[in-house]
C-alpha distance (Angstrom), angle and dihedral (degrees) to the residues before:
residue distance angle dihedral
X1 . . .
X2 3.77 . .
X3 3.79 115.2 .
X4 3.79 91.3 -131.1
X5 3.84 93.2 53.2
X6 3.80 91.0 48.0
X7 3.79 90.9 49.7
X8 3.83 93.2 51.0
X9 3.80 93.3 47.7
X10 3.79 91.8 48.9
X11 3.79 90.4 48.2
X12 3.84 91.5 51.6
X13 3.82 89.9 46.0
X14 3.81 90.7 61.5
X15 3.80 89.3 71.2
X16 3.82 89.8 52.3
X17 3.76 91.7 47.9
X18 3.84 92.0 59.2
X19 3.82 89.4 68.5
X20 3.81 94.2 49.6
X21 3.77 129.2 -94.3
X22 3.84 116.7 -142.2
X23 3.82 91.3 -169.9
X24 3.80 91.3 57.2
X25 3.81 90.8 50.5
X26 3.82 93.8 55.9
X27 3.79 97.9 34.2
X28 3.81 93.0 83.8
X29 3.81 94.3 46.3
X30 3.78 93.6 74.9
X31 3.85 131.5 54.6
X32 3.76 96.9 -129.8
X33 3.78 94.6 -179.0
X34 3.84 88.5 67.6
X35 3.83 88.5 73.5
X36 3.82 93.0 57.4
X37 3.84 96.0 82.9
X38 3.78 90.3 46.8
X39 3.77 94.9 54.3
X40 3.82 101.5 34.6
X41 3.84 96.1 73.5
X42 3.83 90.0 63.8
X43 3.80 89.2 70.7
X44 3.81 124.2 68.5
X45 3.81 107.7 173.7
X46 3.74 94.6 101.0
X47 3.79 99.5 135.6
X48 3.84 122.2 94.9
X49 3.85 89.0 -107.9
X50 3.79 96.7 38.9
X51 3.80 97.2 118.5
X52 3.80 127.9 -107.7
X53 3.82 114.4 8.9
X54 3.81 116.2 -106.0
X55 3.78 120.0 -108.7
X56 3.79 115.4 -115.9
X57 3.82 106.4 -82.5
X58 3.85 91.5 -139.2
X59 3.82 90.3 54.2
X60 3.81 90.3 51.1
X61 3.82 92.4 51.6
X62 3.79 90.7 48.5
X63 3.84 90.8 48.4
X64 3.82 89.9 58.9
X65 3.80 89.3 48.1
X66 3.82 89.7 53.3
X67 3.84 91.8 45.7
X68 3.79 93.7 53.7
X69 3.83 95.2 38.9
X70 3.81 92.4 55.9
X71 3.81 100.0 29.1
X72 3.79 94.4 -120.2
X73 3.78 130.7 166.1
X74 3.77 118.2 -130.2
X75 3.86 95.2 -100.1
X76 3.81 91.3 44.3
X77 3.80 91.1 50.0
X78 3.79 89.4 55.9
X79 3.83 91.5 50.6
X80 3.79 93.9 45.7
X81 3.79 94.3 49.9
X82 3.80 90.2 53.9
X83 3.81 91.2 45.6
X84 3.85 106.7 40.3
X85 3.80 122.1 70.9
X86 3.82 91.9 -160.3
X87 3.83 89.4 58.4
X88 3.81 92.1 48.6
X89 3.80 91.0 48.7
X90 3.82 90.9 49.8
X91 3.80 89.8 51.5
X92 3.80 93.9 47.8
X93 3.81 97.0 -105.6
X94 3.81 97.7 -72.3
X95 3.84 116.6 -156.7
X96 3.78 90.9 -124.1
X97 3.80 128.2 5.0
X98 3.83 115.6 -126.9
X99 3.82 113.5 -102.4
X100 3.76 121.9 -112.6
X101 3.82 94.0 -99.0
X102 3.83 89.3 58.3
X103 3.80 89.8 52.8
X104 3.80 90.6 50.0
X105 3.79 91.7 49.0
X106 3.79 90.8 49.2
X107 3.77 91.8 54.7
X108 3.80 89.6 48.0
X109 3.78 91.0 52.9
X110 3.79 90.0 50.6
X111 3.79 91.8 49.9
X112 3.84 93.8 47.2
X113 3.79 96.0 44.6
X114 3.80 97.6 38.0
X115 3.79 90.6 -132.4
X116 3.79 90.5 133.8
X117 3.82 84.6 77.9
X118 3.82 89.2 54.4
X119 3.79 89.2 51.6
X120 3.75 89.6 52.8
X121 3.85 92.0 46.4
X122 3.84 90.1 52.7
X123 3.80 90.7 51.5
X124 3.82 89.9 51.9
X125 3.79 90.9 48.5
X126 3.76 89.9 54.0
X127 3.83 91.7 49.7
X128 3.81 90.8 51.9
X129 3.81 90.8 46.8
X130 3.82 88.1 56.7
X131 3.78 89.7 56.4
X132 3.83 92.8 -104.8
X133 3.77 96.8 126.0
X134 3.82 123.2 140.2
X135 3.82 111.8 -80.5
X136 3.80 109.5 154.2
X137 3.80 103.9 35.7
X138 3.79 136.6 -85.5
X139 3.83 137.0 -99.1
X140 3.79 119.6 -135.3
X141 3.78 120.9 -162.4
X142 3.79 140.5 145.1
X143 3.80 137.3 -139.8
X144 3.78 136.4 -171.9
X145 3.80 120.7 -101.0
X146 3.75 105.4 -162.6
X147 3.80 126.1 -144.1
X148 3.79 136.9 -175.6
X149 3.82 110.4 -85.0
X150 3.79 91.8 -163.9
X151 3.77 124.7 -147.0
X152 3.81 99.8 -73.8
X153 3.82 117.9 122.0
X154 3.77 116.1 -103.6
X155 3.80 92.9 -106.2
X156 3.81 93.9 58.2
X157 3.86 113.0 111.9
X158 3.77 121.7 -99.7
X159 3.77 131.0 -172.4
X160 3.78 117.8 49.7
X161 3.81 92.6 -15.8
X162 3.79 94.8 56.4
X163 3.81 112.9 122.2
X164 3.82 99.4 177.4
X165 3.76 136.9 72.0
X166 3.77 88.1 -101.1
X167 3.79 112.6 120.3
X168 3.82 110.1 -90.9
X169 3.78 97.8 -149.7
X170 3.77 102.6 22.8
X171 3.82 121.3 109.8
X172 3.77 140.2 -169.4
X173 3.79 120.8 -103.7
X174 3.81 133.7 171.2
X175 3.79 128.0 -141.5
X176 3.75 126.0 170.0
X177 3.79 91.6 -5.3
X178 3.85 91.3 -56.7
X179 3.81 121.4 112.4
X180 3.77 120.6 -144.1
X181 3.78 130.4 -174.0
X182 3.74 123.2 -150.1
X183 3.77 135.8 40.6
X184 3.76 142.5 -33.6
X185 3.78 128.4 -124.2
X186 3.81 113.6 -148.2
X187 3.79 112.7 -165.1
X188 3.80 138.0 177.9
X189 3.78 117.4 -154.2
X190 3.81 134.2 -173.8
X191 3.81 114.1 -103.4
X192 3.79 93.5 -149.1
X193 3.83 104.3 38.2
X194 3.82 101.4 23.9
X195 3.85 93.2 -130.8
X196 3.82 120.3 143.0
X197 3.76 107.7 -116.2
X198 3.80 103.7 179.8
X199 3.81 140.5 1.0
X200 3.76 143.2 -175.2
X201 3.78 133.3 -169.4
X202 3.81 124.8 -144.5
X203 3.83 139.2 161.5
X204 3.78 110.5 -78.8
X205 3.79 94.9 -107.4
X206 3.82 93.7 62.9
X207 3.84 107.0 107.6
X208 3.80 115.7 -119.3
X209 3.82 92.1 -123.2
X210 3.83 91.9 61.9
X211 3.80 91.1 69.7
X212 3.77 117.7 69.1
X213 3.78 115.2 -176.2
X214 3.83 97.0 168.2
X215 3.82 125.2 111.0
X216 3.77 128.4 -140.7
X217 3.81 110.1 -83.2
X218 3.84 94.9 23.4
X219 3.76 121.5 119.2
X220 3.79 104.1 -132.0
X221 3.80 120.0 -162.8
X222 3.86 113.9 -155.2
X223 3.83 136.6 167.8
X224 3.79 127.2 -117.3
X225 3.74 91.9 -81.6
X226 3.80 89.3 78.2
X227 3.75 94.7 48.1
X228 3.85 113.8 135.0
X229 3.78 96.8 22.8
X230 3.80 117.0 98.4
X231 3.83 116.7 -137.7
X232 3.79 125.5 -144.0
X233 3.81 89.4 -113.2
X234 3.79 130.5 55.1
X235 3.82 107.8 -55.0
X236 3.82 115.5 -118.0
X237 3.80 97.1 158.7
X238 3.76 122.1 149.5
X239 3.78 112.4 -110.9
X240 3.79 127.3 -131.4
X241 3.73 131.9 -159.4
X242 3.85 119.6 -105.3
X243 3.74 131.7 -164.3
X244 3.75 109.8 -61.9
X245 3.79 93.1 4.7
X246 3.83 112.1 75.0
X247 3.78 119.4 -177.5
X248 3.76 116.4 -86.4
X249 3.79 126.1 -143.0
X250 3.81 92.6 -95.7
X251 3.84 91.0 54.8
X252 3.78 91.3 47.2
X253 3.79 91.9 51.6
X254 3.83 89.7 46.1
X255 3.84 89.8 51.3
X256 3.77 90.0 50.6
X257 3.82 92.4 53.3
X258 3.79 91.8 47.5
X259 3.83 91.2 47.6
X260 3.82 90.4 56.6
X261 3.82 89.7 50.3
X262 3.80 96.4 47.4
X263 3.86 98.5 41.3
X264 3.84 93.2 90.0
X265 3.81 88.0 58.8
X266 3.78 88.4 75.9
X267 3.78 93.0 64.2
X268 3.85 97.2 74.7
X269 3.79 91.1 56.6
X270 3.83 91.5 47.2
X271 3.81 91.6 52.1
X272 3.78 93.6 43.5
X273 3.83 92.1 52.1
X274 3.80 104.2 32.7
X275 3.79 102.3 32.7
X276 3.82 102.8 29.3
X277 3.87 93.9 30.3
X278 3.78 90.1 -136.8
X279 3.81 96.2 135.4
X280 3.83 91.2 99.0
X281 3.81 125.0 47.2
X282 3.82 133.5 -168.4
X283 3.82 97.0 -159.5
X284 3.81 118.6 101.1
X285 3.79 111.6 -142.2
X286 3.81 136.6 60.8
X287 3.83 91.5 -119.6
X288 3.78 92.9 54.0
X289 3.78 92.4 46.1
X290 3.77 89.4 48.7
X291 3.82 91.1 57.5
X292 3.76 89.7 52.8
X293 3.78 92.6 47.8
X294 3.84 91.7 49.2
X295 3.77 90.0 58.0
X296 3.80 93.7 41.4
X297 3.83 88.6 54.9
X298 3.81 88.7 42.8
X299 3.86 88.5 56.8
X300 3.80 91.5 48.2
X301 3.79 91.2 53.3
X302 3.82 90.0 49.5
X303 3.80 89.9 53.6
X304 3.82 90.5 46.4
X305 3.79 91.1 48.0
X306 3.78 89.0 53.5
X307 3.83 90.1 50.6
X308 3.82 92.6 49.2
X309 3.80 90.6 47.9
X310 3.77 90.9 51.6
X311 3.83 91.8 50.7
X312 3.80 91.9 51.0
C-alpha cells in the first residue's frame, strides 16, 4: 500500500474515532498473528508461478469476524469493507479487499479442513493465557439456529443426494408447541466471566442431552432437559419429577439455586441472535453452519473481553 494512501485513510479515520469505534477497542485484545500458522497450511500456491496470490490469512480471519459481527452477506461484506473506514482500519488498511467469492471459498476451506476448530482452540488458549480460565463452573445450554427448509416435499432426499435449495443437514424439531427447521447451537459458557468456552453444532432434532461439552472436574450447570444423563464434569443439572416420584422441597430449592447460576448462560444466545443476527442461516450443511457459529461465538467473546477490560 502506498504511504500517501495510508496516511489519507488514517487521517480520515480520526473523524470516525471521535464517535467511538468498538472494533478498535477489541482489536488489541487478541493476538491476531497467532492465527496465521493455523490458516496458512490451507493454501498451496507458494511457488512464483502458483497462480493468484493468497490473501493475508489474518485479514481473512478478521473478515469473517466482521461478517458475523454485523450480520453481513458475502457481497455486502465486500461493499462495506470498501465503504467503511472502521472496517479498513480493523483489517490494517489492505490495498484491495478480497471479493465475496474469496470469502465464500475461505469459509469452505475452513469447513472442509476443520481448521475452524483450531481457530477456536487458539482463541481459548489466549483466554487462558490472560488468566481468564474457568474457576467457578460452566453453564451448558442449546438454542435453535433456523434455516430455510425450501419448498421440497418432506419425502424428498436430503444429504448428498439433495438437489434443491432445501437444507441438506437441517431437521425439524418441536419445542413448546412450535416447530423449527434447521440446526442447534450447543454452547458452554463461564459462570464467572461470561465467556463462551466451547460449542458444537448439530441438526435441530438432536436432543440437548446427547452433547456433553463439560470436562472432568468442571461443575456444569444444566436445565431439566439434561436430566438423567451424567456429564463428564460434576453434575449440577436441575431435576424434574417423574411418575410416582414428584419433586420434594429439597429438590425444588436445589433447582432454584441452579437456575440462578445458569441464567447468565442465556445471554450469549441472545447476543448472537439479536445483535449479530446469526439466529438464521442460509448455508446448507452442519459443517458450514459450524464455521458460522464459531465466528459468532468468537465475536461474542470479543465483546465480552471488551466488557471485562472496561470493568478492570
